[in-house]
C-alpha positions as CSV (number, residue, x, y, z in Angstrom):
1,M,72.3,-5.3,27.0
2,Q,71.6,-2.0,25.3
3,D,73.8,-2.9,22.3
4,K,73.1,-6.6,22.3
5,W,71.1,-8.1,19.4
6,Y,68.8,-11.2,19.5
7,F,68.0,-12.9,16.2
8,I,65.1,-15.3,16.0
9,V,65.5,-17.4,12.9
10,N,62.8,-19.7,11.3
11,S,65.0,-22.0,9.2
12,T,62.0,-23.5,7.5
13,A,60.7,-20.1,6.2
14,G,60.5,-19.7,2.4
15,N,60.2,-23.4,1.9
16,G,63.5,-23.9,3.7
17,K,65.6,-21.3,2.0
18,T,66.2,-19.4,5.2
19,G,68.0,-22.4,6.8
20,K,70.5,-22.4,3.9
21,K,71.4,-18.8,4.7
22,I,72.2,-19.0,8.4
23,N,76.0,-19.2,7.9
24,S,75.8,-16.2,5.6
25,L,73.9,-14.3,8.3
26,I,76.5,-15.2,10.9
27,G,79.2,-14.1,8.6
28,H,77.6,-10.7,8.1
29,L,76.9,-10.3,11.8
30,N,80.6,-11.0,12.6
31,K,81.6,-8.5,9.9
32,Q,79.5,-5.9,11.6
33,E,81.2,-6.8,14.9
34,L,77.8,-7.0,16.7
35,D,77.3,-8.5,20.1
36,Y,74.5,-11.0,19.2
37,Q,72.8,-14.2,19.9
38,I,70.9,-16.4,17.4
39,E,68.1,-18.8,18.3
40,L,66.4,-21.2,15.8
41,T,62.7,-21.9,16.2
42,R,61.9,-25.6,16.7
43,Y,58.1,-25.7,16.6
44,P,55.0,-23.6,15.9
45,R,54.7,-20.5,18.1
46,H,58.3,-21.0,19.4
47,A,59.2,-17.5,18.2
48,V,56.6,-16.1,20.6
49,E,58.3,-17.8,23.5
50,L,61.8,-16.8,22.4
51,A,60.9,-13.1,21.9
52,R,59.1,-13.0,25.3
53,I,62.1,-14.5,27.1
54,A,64.5,-12.1,25.2
55,C,62.5,-9.1,26.4
56,Q,62.6,-10.4,30.0
57,E,66.3,-11.0,29.8
58,G,66.9,-7.3,28.7
59,Y,67.7,-7.5,25.0
60,K,67.3,-4.2,23.4
61,N,67.1,-5.3,19.7
62,I,65.0,-8.3,18.7
63,I,65.1,-9.3,15.0
64,A,62.8,-11.8,13.2
65,V,64.5,-13.7,10.4
66,G,61.8,-15.4,8.3
67,G,58.5,-14.6,6.8
68,D,55.3,-12.8,7.9
69,G,54.4,-15.6,10.3
70,T,57.8,-15.4,12.0
71,A,57.6,-11.6,12.2
72,S,54.1,-11.8,13.7
73,E,55.1,-14.4,16.3
74,V,58.1,-12.2,17.4
75,A,55.9,-9.1,17.5
76,T,53.4,-11.1,19.6
77,G,56.1,-12.2,22.1
78,I,57.3,-8.7,22.5
79,A,53.7,-7.5,23.1
80,Q,53.0,-10.2,25.6
81,S,56.1,-9.4,27.6
82,N,54.7,-6.0,28.5
83,L,58.1,-4.6,27.8
84,A,57.5,-3.4,24.2
85,R,58.4,0.2,25.1
86,Q,61.9,-0.8,26.0
87,V,62.5,-3.0,22.9
88,N,63.3,-2.4,19.3
89,F,62.0,-4.9,16.7
90,S,62.8,-5.5,13.1
91,I,62.7,-8.1,10.3
92,I,65.1,-9.7,7.9
93,P,62.5,-10.9,5.3
94,E,63.3,-14.4,4.3
95,G,59.8,-15.9,3.9
96,G,57.6,-16.7,0.9
97,G,55.5,-13.5,0.8
98,N,57.1,-10.9,3.1
99,D,54.0,-8.7,2.8
100,F,54.7,-6.6,5.9
101,C,58.2,-5.7,4.8
102,R,56.8,-4.4,1.5
103,N,55.6,-1.4,3.4
104,F,59.1,-0.3,4.1
105,H,61.4,-1.4,1.3
106,F,63.6,-3.8,3.2
107,S,66.3,-5.2,1.0
108,P,65.9,-8.9,0.0
109,S,69.7,-9.3,0.5
110,I,70.7,-10.4,4.0
111,D,73.8,-8.2,4.2
112,K,72.1,-5.1,2.8
113,C,69.0,-5.6,5.0
114,L,71.2,-6.1,8.1
115,N,72.9,-2.8,7.3
116,Q,69.5,-1.1,6.8
117,I,68.5,-2.2,10.3
118,I,71.8,-1.3,12.0
119,T,71.7,2.2,10.5
120,G,67.9,2.5,10.4
121,K,65.4,4.7,12.2
122,I,62.7,3.8,14.7
123,I,59.0,4.3,14.3
124,K,56.1,3.4,16.5
125,I,53.6,1.1,14.8
126,D,50.2,-0.4,15.6
127,L,49.5,-4.0,16.5
128,A,46.1,-5.6,16.2
129,A,44.4,-8.1,18.6
130,F,41.9,-10.9,18.3
131,E,40.9,-13.3,21.1
132,D,44.2,-13.6,23.1
133,Q,46.4,-13.3,20.0
134,F,48.0,-10.5,18.0
135,F,48.7,-9.8,14.3
136,L,51.1,-7.5,12.7
137,N,50.1,-7.1,9.1
138,S,46.8,-8.6,7.8
139,F,43.8,-10.7,8.8
140,G,41.8,-12.3,6.2
141,I,38.3,-13.8,6.4
142,G,36.6,-15.8,3.6
143,F,38.0,-16.4,0.2
144,D,41.6,-15.1,0.8
145,A,41.8,-17.2,3.9
146,Q,40.7,-20.3,1.9
147,A,43.4,-19.4,-0.7
148,A,46.0,-19.2,2.1
149,V,45.0,-22.7,3.3
150,V,45.5,-24.0,-0.3
151,A,48.8,-22.0,-0.6
152,N,50.2,-23.6,2.5
153,K,49.9,-27.0,0.8
154,I,51.8,-25.8,-2.3
155,K,55.5,-26.5,-1.7
156,F,57.0,-26.0,-5.2
157,L,56.2,-22.2,-5.5
158,N,56.8,-19.2,-3.3
159,G,55.4,-15.6,-3.0
160,L,53.0,-14.3,-5.6
161,P,53.1,-17.3,-8.0
162,R,52.1,-19.6,-5.1
163,Y,49.2,-17.4,-4.1
164,L,48.0,-17.0,-7.7
165,A,47.9,-20.8,-8.1
166,A,46.1,-21.1,-4.8
167,V,43.5,-18.5,-5.9
168,V,42.6,-20.5,-8.9
169,I,42.3,-23.7,-7.0
170,A,40.3,-22.1,-4.1
171,M,38.0,-20.2,-6.5
172,L,36.7,-23.4,-8.0
173,K,35.2,-24.6,-4.7
174,F,34.5,-21.4,-2.8
175,K,31.1,-19.7,-2.3
176,N,30.2,-16.3,-0.9
177,F,28.9,-16.4,2.7
178,P,26.5,-14.3,4.8
179,L,27.9,-12.0,7.5
180,K,26.8,-9.5,10.0
181,I,29.6,-6.9,10.6
182,I,29.6,-4.3,13.4
183,I,32.0,-1.4,13.0
184,D,33.3,0.4,16.1
185,D,30.2,-0.8,18.1
186,N,27.8,1.5,16.2
187,E,27.6,0.8,12.4
188,E,26.3,-2.4,11.0
189,L,26.7,-4.1,7.6
190,S,25.1,-7.4,6.5
191,G,24.9,-9.4,3.4
192,K,26.9,-12.0,1.4
193,F,30.6,-11.4,1.1
194,L,33.5,-13.0,-0.9
195,L,36.1,-11.8,1.6
196,V,36.9,-9.3,4.4
197,S,40.5,-8.2,4.4
198,I,41.6,-6.3,7.6
199,G,44.9,-4.6,7.1
200,N,47.4,-2.9,9.4
201,G,49.7,-2.9,6.3
202,K,48.8,-2.4,2.7
203,Y,49.8,-5.9,1.3
204,A,48.6,-9.5,1.6
205,G,48.8,-12.7,-0.4
206,G,52.4,-12.3,-1.6
207,G,52.0,-8.7,-3.0
208,F,48.3,-8.0,-3.4
209,K,47.8,-4.3,-2.4
210,L,44.4,-5.1,-0.8
211,N,44.3,-2.0,1.5
212,P,46.2,0.6,-0.5
213,E,45.6,3.4,1.9
214,A,46.6,1.5,5.1
215,L,49.2,3.0,7.4
216,V,50.9,1.0,10.1
217,D,51.1,3.9,12.5
218,D,47.7,5.6,12.3
219,D,46.0,3.9,15.2
220,H,43.4,2.4,12.9
221,L,42.7,-0.7,10.8
222,D,41.9,-0.5,7.1
223,V,39.2,-3.0,6.0
224,M,38.3,-4.0,2.5
225,F,35.0,-5.7,1.8
226,A,34.3,-7.7,-1.4
227,R,30.6,-8.4,-1.6
228,D,28.8,-11.2,-3.5
229,V,31.1,-11.6,-6.5
230,S,30.8,-14.0,-9.5
231,L,33.7,-16.2,-10.6
232,L,34.1,-14.2,-13.8
233,R,34.3,-10.9,-11.9
234,V,36.9,-12.2,-9.5
235,F,39.3,-12.9,-12.3
236,R,38.6,-9.4,-13.8
237,V,39.1,-7.6,-10.5
238,L,42.1,-9.6,-9.2
239,P,44.7,-7.9,-11.4
240,K,43.5,-4.5,-10.2
241,A,43.8,-5.7,-6.6
242,L,47.4,-6.6,-7.3
243,A,48.2,-3.0,-8.1
244,G,45.8,-1.5,-5.5
245,K,43.6,-0.1,-8.2
246,H,40.4,-1.9,-7.2
247,E,38.7,0.9,-5.2
248,S,36.3,1.8,-8.0
249,E,34.9,-1.7,-8.5
250,P,31.2,-1.8,-7.5
251,E,31.6,-4.9,-5.3
252,V,34.4,-3.5,-3.3
253,S,34.2,-1.0,-0.4
254,F,36.6,0.2,2.3
255,I,36.4,1.5,5.8
256,R,38.8,2.6,8.6
257,C,38.0,1.6,12.1
258,R,39.5,0.7,15.5
259,K,37.3,-2.4,16.1
260,L,35.4,-4.9,13.9
261,E,33.0,-7.6,15.0
262,I,32.1,-10.3,12.6
263,I,29.2,-12.7,13.1
264,A,28.5,-15.7,10.9
265,D,26.1,-18.7,10.9
266,K,28.9,-21.2,9.9
267,E,32.6,-21.5,10.7
268,L,34.6,-19.0,8.7
269,P,37.9,-19.7,7.0
270,V,40.4,-17.3,8.6
271,Y,44.1,-16.5,8.4
272,F,46.5,-13.9,9.7
273,D,50.0,-12.9,8.6
274,G,50.1,-16.0,6.4
275,E,49.2,-18.4,9.2
276,I,46.0,-20.4,9.9
277,P,45.0,-19.7,13.5
278,H,43.3,-22.0,16.0
279,L,40.4,-19.9,17.3
280,K,38.0,-20.4,20.2
281,D,35.1,-19.3,18.0
282,N,35.2,-19.3,14.2
283,K,31.7,-17.9,13.9
284,H,32.1,-14.8,16.1
285,L,35.3,-12.7,15.7
286,T,36.3,-9.4,17.2
287,I,39.4,-7.7,15.8
288,S,40.7,-4.4,17.3
289,I,43.7,-2.1,17.6
290,A,45.8,-3.3,20.6
291,P,46.9,-0.9,23.3
292,Q,50.6,-1.9,22.8
293,K,52.7,-0.1,20.2
294,L,55.9,-1.6,18.8
295,N,59.2,0.2,18.2
296,L,60.0,-0.9,14.6
297,I,63.5,-0.3,13.0
298,I,63.0,0.5,9.3
299,P,65.4,1.7,6.6
300,K,66.1,5.4,6.6
């Protein structure tokens, strides 16, 4: 199994564009003369099950083909298998936003990306945990989560254009909300917040560089807080956030931590890696660095 590859494909990713490229993927795999297996996901969280089974069956290289949600599910399955040390993981980005892959310059072309993975290098990266789940790239609370909910309903756009449209729609209804935030069990913040963006990677929302200093392998989470912000200020700060130039804005602050506890009076809008989770408690969240590391294949 050392040289056998397992590809988990979400054919509905990118509003269905991934499903149209499966034959192309198979052609490139055959051209590379790889020993491989392909499985298509059939329902939500199916990629978690497939990845876990692939680990248990001894596959060495497990590749997610889809968007951030698919990549996150595959990473979760690998982590849940307790065999993460023995497995290499990578991604062919075929989703709408592909925010995690922006950290590593994966090619948008299937054949070029496949070649990057086959000839790539391996780094050990962090994974973050909440409740009994994991996330790979980003976890949003508040306005950006509400925008993600809206974006999931927009089917005629992808990537950044879809998120920008969702931001405008969400902003018209959203209000800042009061939170108590406990950082690494010893520092406390409180007040009204527009959003809290917790990043393992730098990007979220189809290309917004919300946590521009985040590193996926530093054993820490980067957190951006946007405090009570007016509608006018949001539209002034937003273009700067796209470029990661929002650090100097007075409403914005950053921290780096290993654990974050968030307490609210009302249920919070939440999303992670582009997906809307089902939580046991939407009012009290604890997000932390997971003990597992992942072996990620990236371009050299």
